[in-house]
C-alpha positions as CSV (number, residue, x, y, z in Angstrom):
1,X,13.8,29.5,-12.7
2,X,14.2,26.4,-10.7
3,X,10.8,24.2,-11.0
4,X,8.7,24.0,-7.9
5,X,8.0,20.4,-7.7
6,X,10.3,18.2,-5.4
7,X,12.7,16.3,-7.5
8,X,16.4,15.3,-7.6
9,X,18.0,18.1,-9.0
10,X,21.4,18.6,-10.5
11,X,23.2,22.0,-11.0
12,X,26.2,21.9,-13.4
13,X,28.5,25.2,-13.1
14,X,30.7,25.1,-16.1
15,X,34.2,26.8,-16.1
16,X,33.1,29.4,-13.7
17,X,37.0,30.1,-13.5
18,X,38.9,33.3,-13.1
19,X,40.5,33.3,-16.6
20,X,37.2,33.3,-18.0
21,X,35.8,36.0,-15.7
22,X,38.7,38.7,-15.7
23,X,41.7,36.8,-16.8
24,X,43.4,35.9,-20.2
25,X,40.2,34.9,-21.5
26,X,37.7,37.1,-20.2
27,X,34.0,36.8,-21.5
28,X,32.4,40.5,-21.7
29,X,30.1,41.1,-18.8
30,X,31.1,37.8,-17.0
31,X,32.1,39.5,-13.8
32,X,28.5,40.7,-13.1
33,X,26.9,37.7,-14.5
34,X,28.7,35.5,-11.9
35,X,28.3,37.5,-9.3
36,X,24.7,37.3,-10.0
37,X,24.8,33.7,-10.3
38,X,26.4,33.4,-6.7
39,X,23.7,35.6,-5.3
40,X,21.1,33.6,-7.0
41,X,22.4,30.2,-5.7
42,X,22.7,32.1,-2.3
43,X,19.0,32.9,-2.4
44,X,17.8,29.3,-3.0
45,X,16.6,27.3,-0.1
46,X,19.3,25.0,1.3
47,X,19.3,21.8,-0.4
48,X,17.5,23.0,-3.6
49,X,20.0,20.8,-5.7
50,X,20.7,17.4,-4.6
51,X,24.1,17.6,-6.5
52,X,26.2,20.3,-7.5
53,X,29.0,19.6,-10.2
54,X,31.6,22.3,-11.0
55,X,33.5,21.5,-14.3
56,X,37.0,23.0,-14.9
57,X,39.6,23.4,-17.6
58,X,42.8,22.0,-16.2
59,X,45.3,22.6,-18.7
60,X,49.0,21.7,-18.4
61,X,51.5,24.6,-19.8
62,X,52.0,22.9,-23.3
63,X,48.4,22.3,-24.0
64,X,47.5,22.1,-27.7
65,X,44.7,24.4,-27.5
66,X,47.1,27.4,-26.5
67,X,48.3,29.8,-29.5
68,X,52.0,29.2,-28.4
69,X,51.2,25.2,-29.3
70,X,49.6,26.2,-32.5
71,X,46.2,26.2,-31.2
72,X,43.2,29.0,-30.9
73,X,43.5,30.3,-27.7
74,X,45.7,32.2,-25.2
75,X,47.2,30.3,-22.3
76,X,44.5,29.9,-19.8
77,X,43.2,27.8,-16.7
78,X,46.7,26.3,-16.2
79,X,46.8,23.6,-13.8
80,X,47.1,25.1,-10.1
81,X,46.7,28.6,-11.1
82,X,44.8,31.5,-10.1
83,X,43.1,31.8,-13.6
84,X,42.2,27.9,-13.4
85,X,40.5,28.6,-9.9
86,X,36.8,28.5,-9.2
87,X,35.4,32.1,-8.8
88,X,35.4,32.4,-5.0
89,X,31.9,34.0,-4.7
90,X,30.4,31.0,-6.6
91,X,32.5,28.7,-4.3
92,X,31.1,30.2,-1.4
93,X,27.5,30.0,-2.6
94,X,27.9,26.5,-3.5
95,X,29.3,25.3,-0.2
96,X,26.6,27.3,1.8
97,X,24.0,25.8,-0.2
98,X,23.9,22.5,1.5
99,X,23.8,20.0,-1.7
100,X,24.4,16.3,-0.5
101,X,27.4,16.2,-2.8
102,X,29.5,18.7,-4.4
103,X,31.8,17.3,-7.0
104,X,34.6,18.9,-9.2
105,X,35.4,17.5,-12.6
106,X,38.2,18.4,-14.7
107,X,38.9,18.4,-18.4
108,X,41.5,19.4,-20.9
109,X,44.2,18.0,-18.6
110,X,45.5,15.9,-21.7
111,X,47.9,18.3,-23.6
112,X,47.0,16.6,-27.0
113,X,43.2,16.8,-26.5
114,X,40.9,19.9,-26.6
115,X,37.7,19.0,-24.4
116,X,35.2,21.9,-24.3
117,X,32.6,19.4,-22.9
118,X,33.2,17.7,-19.6
119,X,31.6,14.6,-21.3
120,X,34.5,14.6,-23.6
121,X,36.9,13.9,-20.6
122,X,36.8,9.9,-20.3
123,X,36.8,10.1,-16.6
124,X,35.1,13.1,-15.8
125,X,32.3,12.3,-18.4
126,X,31.6,8.9,-16.7
127,X,31.7,10.5,-13.4
128,X,28.9,12.7,-14.4
129,X,26.7,10.0,-15.8
130,X,27.3,8.0,-12.9
131,X,26.0,11.2,-10.6
132,X,23.0,11.4,-12.7
133,X,22.0,7.8,-12.9
134,X,23.1,6.8,-9.3
135,X,21.2,9.8,-7.9
136,X,18.1,9.2,-10.1
137,X,18.6,12.9,-11.2
138,X,15.1,14.4,-12.7
139,X,16.4,17.7,-13.7
140,X,19.8,18.9,-14.8
141,X,20.3,22.8,-14.5
142,X,23.6,24.0,-16.6
143,X,25.0,27.4,-16.6
144,X,28.5,28.9,-16.8
145,X,31.0,30.0,-19.3
146,X,30.7,30.0,-22.2
147,X,27.7,29.0,-24.2
148,X,29.1,29.1,-27.7
149,X,31.9,26.8,-26.5
150,X,32.0,24.7,-23.2
151,X,28.3,25.0,-22.1
152,X,26.9,24.6,-25.6
153,X,29.2,21.5,-26.4
154,X,28.2,19.9,-22.9
155,X,24.6,20.3,-23.6
156,X,25.0,18.9,-26.9
157,X,26.8,15.9,-25.2
158,X,24.1,15.4,-22.4
159,X,21.3,15.5,-25.4
160,X,23.2,12.8,-26.9
161,X,23.6,10.8,-24.0
162,X,19.7,10.9,-23.8
163,X,19.3,13.7,-21.0
164,X,17.7,16.3,-23.0
165,X,14.3,16.0,-21.4
166,X,16.0,16.5,-18.1
167,X,18.1,19.4,-19.4
168,X,17.1,23.3,-18.0
169,X,19.4,25.8,-19.6
170,X,19.8,28.8,-17.2
171,X,20.5,31.4,-19.9
172,X,20.5,34.2,-17.6
173,X,23.7,33.1,-16.1
174,X,25.5,32.1,-19.4
175,X,28.3,34.3,-20.7
176,X,29.2,33.9,-24.3
177,X,31.9,34.8,-26.6
178,X,29.6,35.4,-29.5
179,X,26.4,37.3,-29.1
180,X,24.6,34.3,-28.0
181,X,23.7,33.0,-31.5
182,X,25.2,29.6,-31.0
183,X,23.7,28.8,-27.7
184,X,20.2,29.8,-28.7
185,X,20.6,27.8,-32.0
186,X,21.4,24.7,-29.5
187,X,18.4,25.6,-27.5
188,X,16.0,25.9,-30.4
189,X,17.4,23.0,-32.3
190,X,16.8,20.6,-29.3
191,X,13.7,22.3,-27.8
192,X,15.1,22.8,-24.5
């Protein structure tokens, strides 16, 4: 799955948080898929990825996306809650991997704004662009939850920023709320 040539590689782990795995907004098959992702990262040679970025919903209690506030979703990924925490097996694998830099980027922290893509958050989006540019990233591997929302929107925003030719979508480790149709459509449309 990872290309064999030496290059500056970035891994983006999108919203691998407990609420999307076995909590209030759990995705079918996510526990097994995220365990498999953690195992896969653990099998890679140390330092395969120069940089690893983990994104996370970081919602205040009154976030506009919550049904209680007139939004679409159940309460999920509350700031400083267990449901908002990164899945421990993935966290363990990431820190054992030995990337030069591991960065956490948050989104959805403004109660009035629904940010599926990390690039929709002004601070986190700029930080991600800085990581890509400053580290002369050649390949961007992206995975996580969910392909039809946060992963898909992040892919679209990365393509819009001009990084489409660097993107590698790790579909084996992307959970979807739908049957995968939305993500497949994005991949096919942009020839990823």
